[in-house]
C-alpha positions in Angstrom: 11.4 21.5 56.6 8.1 20.9 58.1 6.6 24.0 56.9 8.1 23.1 53.6 6.4 19.9 53.5 2.9 21.1 54.6 3.1 23.4 51.7 4.0 20.7 49.4 1.1 18.6 50.8 -1.5 21.4 50.1 -0.5 22.2 47.0 -0.5 18.5 46.1 -3.8 17.7 47.6 -5.5 21.1 46.2 -4.1 20.3 42.4 -5.8 16.7 42.6 -8.7 17.6 44.1 -9.4 20.3 41.6 -8.2 17.5 38.9 -10.7 15.2 40.0 -13.4 18.4 39.9 -12.7 18.8 36.6 -13.0 15.2 35.4 -16.3 14.6 37.7 -17.8 17.8 35.9 -16.8 16.3 32.8 -18.0 12.8 33.3 -21.4 14.6 34.1 -21.4 16.5 31.2 -20.6 13.3 28.9 -23.4 11.6 31.2 -26.0 14.2 30.3 -25.1 14.3 26.5 -25.7 10.9 26.5 -29.2 10.7 28.3 -30.5 13.6 26.0 -29.6 11.7 23.3 -31.8 8.7 24.4 -34.4 10.9 25.5 -34.5 14.4 24.3 -38.1 15.6 25.2 -36.6 15.3 28.9 -33.6 17.6 28.1 -35.4 20.3 30.9 -35.1 18.3 33.6 -31.5 16.8 32.6 -30.0 20.5 32.4 -31.5 20.9 35.7 -30.1 17.9 37.4 -26.6 18.9 35.3 -26.1 22.2 36.6 -27.1 21.5 40.3 -24.4 18.4 40.1 -22.2 20.6 38.8 -22.9 23.5 41.4 -22.2 21.2 44.3 -19.0 19.8 42.7 -17.8 23.2 42.6 -18.7 24.0 45.6 -16.9 21.6 47.3 -13.9 22.9 44.8 -13.8 26.2 46.3 -13.9 24.6 50.0 -10.9 22.7 49.0 -8.9 25.9 47.4 -10.0 27.9 50.5 -8.7 25.0 53.2 -5.2 24.6 50.9 -4.9 28.8 51.2 -5.6 28.7 55.2 -2.7 25.8 55.1 -0.5 27.9 53.0 -1.0 31.3 55.0 -0.4 29.7 58.3 2.8 28.1 57.3 4.2 31.4 55.9 4.2 30.4 52.0 2.6 34.3 51.6 
């Protein structure tokens, strides 16, 4: 029973984390479009900042997924 609760918690937490990362990247993309519309001459700077922020968010997402996999493997889900 305790292992099932840990597995469920890992899956729910992982899903919420991935959903939050998707929302974050979407928000950054929307802000990038808005900034580009306001100052089109700065598109290269805006694009670099977008990719850096998106890469940081995705890095944390991959770390989250690794931690979820560790919890699942240690509790016998695989």
